[in-house]
N, C-alpha and C positions, 0 to 999 in steps of 0.2 A: 504494499499499499505505499502512494507517497503521501506527503507531508505537504499541507497545504497549507501554504502563505500569503495572510490579508493584508494589503499592501492599504494606508489610510493617509496619506497626507497629503500636501497641499496642491500637487500634481495628481494626484490618480488615486483614483477606489478600485478596488478589485483585489485578485487571489490570483496566485499564478501555484504552483505543484517543483516541488523538487523532485526530483527524480535520481538523485546520483548522492552520496556521501559530499559532505564539504568537503571542497577542495583535495577534490577526488575525479581520474577518469576525465582529466581532461581534454583534448582536440590534443592526437601529437607532438603538431608543430605552434602551440599556444605551450609558449615556458613561460611567466611572466618572472621577475627576479625578486616581489614584492608581491604578499597578501593585501585586500583591501586594508586589514587590520594595521598592516605595519605602514603601510601608507597613507592612513589616519594620523601615527603616532608620528612618522617623521616629520608632515605640514604639506597638504595639497589644499587645493579648490579656494586658499585664502582663508578653509575653515570650513564654511558657507557649505558646499555640499555634501545636503543627505543631516539635516543636524534638524529635520522635524520626521524625520525615516525612520531614526533608529530602535523600534520596534519592530523592525520588519525582520532586523536583522541581530548576527548571535551581540551579548550586552556587549562580552568581552570586547568585541571588533573596538567600540568606545573609551573601553576603559581608560586609557591611556591617549586616547582620541586630542590633535586639537584642532576644536572648534569655536563659530565664532557665530552663534542663530542669527547675532542681528544682525549683522553684515561684510563681507569680503572683509577679511582681515591679514593681507600682505605681510604681514610681518611673522605670521605662522606658520608659512610656509616655507618647508626645509632652507631653502634658499632666499628666502626673503625680497623675493622677484616676482611680480605678476607675467605670465606666463599661460593666459587663458584667458580666451574667445566668450563677449561675450555667449549666451543659450542662440540668443534673436541670432545673431552669425549662424549657427550652426543648421537653428532653423532654417532659416534660408537658403544656404545651402542640400539641403535633404539628407543631413547627415544622421538624425533622431527620425528612430524606429519608432512609436505609435507605443509599443510596448515595456520600453525604457525612456518615457521624455524627457529624463534630463542627461541625455546622450551615453556614451562610452561608458566609464566607471561607474552606474547605475550597471551598465550591464554587468559590468566584469562581474561588481560584486554576488548579481544574480547569477551569474555562471557561479563565479567561488561557491559560494553558500548551496548550489545543486541546481538551478535550474539552468533546461537546454530548451534553445528553441532551431532547431538543429539550420534554417537559410540565414537565422537574421546571429548567429552565432560563429558562420564562414563568413559573413560581411566582417562582421565589428574584429576577427582575428586575424582579416587582412588588411584590416585598417590596421591594429596594432604593432604588425609583421613591417609595414607600411613606416611605422615611424623610429627604424632602426637605422636610415640616413642616416638617423642625428648622434647617434655615436657615433658613425663612424667623422663624423666633425667635428667630436670634441676630442675621439684621435687623434685628428689630425692638424688640429692648431691647438693642443693642448698638452701643457705634460702631463704625465702619471699621476696622478691626485691632485692634481693644484682645482680644487673646487672651488676657487675665484673665478675658473679661467669659464666662457660659457654660461655663464649661470644661467638665464631665461630657458635656454636650450635641455641644461641638464634638466633643472625644475619641468621642464613639459618633458623631458623622456619620464620622471619621475613621477606625474600623472596621468602616464602610461605603464606602467607598473612596469619601468627597466629603471635597476637601479645607475646612479649613472660615480655615483660616491667610488665605485670600483674602477672606474679609468683613470 
């Protein structure tokens, strides 16, 4: 039997089912460096992402999360830079799927949690894989482990579950 997860936030109401164990059975080409919990702890999206969705996901994901419920606070980002475009930009580009109205990170949280939407999963994994080009730019232009080099690119990679702190 699949676990039913209730969605009740400012952008969406409804439910979905978890069909896989949490953090397991990923597509073989999808190998993110960071879990949603770790991303939230490090600081992503100015702390604003998922602040009204905490009941949807395991509570431990939020134990040490850097959150800012009232407004985006770039100082909470790991690299303390803004590496995000507004949701309206993503909507205009057609990058938002109705199942995940907040975008890629919401999809990733739900995928990691155990939800599968095969067609959408493949689309999002393809988008995730395309972000890898930024790793090459950091390696080409920065000294190893120089976290002050290309901070915006590093933060953007962090938003996509790549850990540029290792580069």
